[in-house]
C-alpha positions in Angstrom: -12.8 14.8 -10.7 -14.9 12.9 -8.3 -16.4 14.8 -5.4 -14.6 13.0 -2.6 -11.6 15.2 -3.3 -11.7 18.9 -2.3 -8.9 21.4 -2.6 -7.1 21.6 0.7 -3.6 21.8 2.0 -1.4 19.5 0.0 -1.2 16.1 1.7 0.3 12.8 0.5 -1.6 9.7 1.6 0.4 6.5 1.6 -1.6 3.4 2.4 -0.4 -0.1 3.2 -3.0 -2.8 2.9 -3.2 -5.8 5.3 -5.3 -7.4 8.0 -5.1 -6.5 11.7 -4.3 -9.0 14.3 -1.2 -11.1 15.3 -2.5 -14.2 13.4 -1.9 -12.3 10.1 1.5 -10.9 10.9 4.2 -11.9 8.3 1.6 -13.4 5.9 1.7 -12.7 2.2 -1.4 -10.5 2.5 0.3 -8.2 5.0 3.4 -7.1 3.1 1.7 -3.7 2.5 1.6 -3.2 6.3 5.2 -4.2 6.7 6.5 -1.9 3.9 4.6 1.0 5.4 6.1 0.2 8.8 9.5 0.4 7.2 8.7 3.7 5.4 7.6 5.2 8.8 11.0 4.2 10.3 12.8 5.8 7.3 11.1 9.2 7.7 10.8 9.2 11.5 7.1 8.8 11.9 5.1 6.7 14.4 1.7 5.0 14.2 0.5 6.7 17.3 -3.1 7.5 16.4 -6.2 5.6 15.5 -8.4 7.5 13.1 -10.4 6.8 9.9 -10.8 3.2 11.0 -7.1 2.7 10.8 -3.7 3.4 12.4 -2.2 6.7 11.1 1.2 8.4 11.3 1.4 12.1 10.4 4.3 14.3 9.6 6.1 16.4 7.0 8.5 15.2 4.4 10.0 16.9 1.3 7.8 20.0 1.7 4.6 18.0 1.9 2.3 16.9 4.7 2.3 13.1 4.8 -0.2 10.7 6.2 0.6 7.0 6.5 -2.4 4.8 6.9 -2.9 1.1 7.8 -6.6 0.3 7.6 -8.0 -1.8 10.4 -11.1 -2.8 8.6 -9.8 -6.1 7.3 -8.7 -6.4 3.7 -12.0 -6.6 1.9 -13.2 -3.3 3.4 -10.0 -1.3 3.1 -11.7 1.3 0.9 -13.8 2.4 3.8 -10.8 3.6 5.7 -9.0 5.0 2.7 -12.0 7.0 1.6 -12.4 8.5 5.1 -8.8 9.5 5.2 -8.9 11.0 1.8 -12.0 13.0 2.3 -11.2 16.7 2.8 -7.5 15.8 3.2 -6.3 14.9 -0.3 -6.3 17.2 -3.3 -6.8 14.4 -5.9 -6.3 10.6 -6.3 -2.8 11.1 -7.7 -1.7 12.2 -4.2 -2.5 8.7 -2.9 -0.1 5.6 -3.1 -1.4 2.2 -2.1 1.1 -0.6 -1.2 -0.2 -4.2 -1.5 0.6 -7.8 -2.2 0.1 -9.2 -5.7 -0.1 -12.9 -6.6 0.3 -12.1 -10.3 3.9 -10.9 -9.7 6.7 -13.3 -9.0 8.0 -13.3 -5.4 10.2 -10.3 -4.7 9.1 -8.2 -7.7 8.1 -4.6 -7.1 6.0 -2.7 -9.7 4.6 0.9 -9.5 1.6 1.9 -11.6 -0.2 5.1 -12.0 -3.6 3.6 -12.4 -5.5 0.5 -13.6 -7.8 -2.3 -12.5 -7.5 -3.9 -9.1 -6.9 -7.3 -10.6 -7.8 -10.1 -8.2 -6.9 -8.1 -5.1 -10.1 -7.6 -3.0 -8.5 -4.8 -0.9 -7.6 -2.8 -3.9 -11.0 -3.5 -5.4 -12.5 -1.9 -2.3 -10.3 1.1 -2.6 -11.2 1.7 -6.2 -14.9 1.2 -5.5 -15.0 3.6 -2.5 -12.9 6.3 -4.2 -14.8 6.0 -7.4 -11.8 6.0 -9.7 -9.1 3.7 -11.1 -6.6 6.6 -11.3 -4.9 5.6 -8.0 -1.2 5.1 -8.0 -0.2 1.8 -6.5 2.9 -0.2 -5.6 2.4 -3.9 -6.1 4.6 -6.4 -4.2 5.0 -9.8 -5.7 4.1 -12.7 -3.5 3.9 -15.4 -6.2 1.2 -18.1 -6.6 1.0 -21.5 -5.1 0.1 -23.6 -8.0 -0.1 -26.7 -5.9 -2.9 -25.8 -3.6 -4.9 -23.8 -6.2 -6.6 -21.9 -3.3 -5.9 -18.2 -3.6 -7.2 -17.3 -0.1 -5.1 -19.9 1.6 -2.1 -18.8 -0.3 -2.3 -15.1 0.5 -3.0 -15.8 4.2 -0.1 -18.1 4.5 3.3 -17.2 6.0 6.4 -17.1 3.9 8.5 -20.3 3.9 12.0 -20.1 5.4 13.6 -20.2 2.0 11.5 -17.2 0.9 12.1 -14.9 3.9 15.4 -13.3 2.7 13.8 -12.4 -0.7 10.7 -11.1 1.0 12.7 -8.9 3.4 14.5 -7.4 0.5 11.2 -6.7 -1.3 9.8 -5.0 1.7 12.9 -2.8 2.0 12.8 -1.9 -1.7 9.1 -1.2 -1.6 9.6 1.2 1.3 12.4 2.9 -0.6 10.3 3.1 -3.7 7.5 4.7 -1.8 10.0 7.2 -0.4 11.2 7.9 -3.9 7.6 8.7 -4.9 7.5 11.3 -2.1 10.9 12.8 -3.0 11.2 12.6 -6.8 7.7 11.9 -8.0 5.9 8.9 -9.5 7.5 8.9 -12.9 11.0 9.0 -11.6 10.2 6.2 -9.0 8.7 4.1 -11.8 11.8 4.4 -13.9 14.0 3.4 -11.0 12.0 0.6 -9.4 10.1 -1.0 -12.3 13.3 -2.5 -13.6 13.7 -6.2 -13.2 
């Protein structure tokens, strides 16, 4: 176990990745923020503090202390915020769940994984690098790929088209419910329920 994690009171850290600022609202790269906002609504928490280079919401749910975190470091440095929040607060990496967009999944698809590489996602790469382990549960939200432009950065920073918005809203809702299921019934049960097509 890597030294960042020290045995403390059990705390579950749920992280949504995105970019701060109004210009990034409702872009593909910010669905992690949006799903975390919805989860906060579901469990009655508010992002009323700035700490660990991010916005946090703290509370109790299902006999666990829960921290929701939206890093304000911009996507490529998300790991800085996550590592600061995890230090001395989280027992082990398995008590973290990271929600983020994934261009390798079709629009609307939700996938939960226990571990693995970060793929092409720079925010998740930063999290893996700063925590020093790939054993970090994650919830990937499909935003599809724009094969016409061929520019990945332009695609993930673009807003959803009108014909995509209903499907995107449904994905954000299901992602929030999936994160809640992880809190309530555990990772394996949530994977069995939400990894179905």
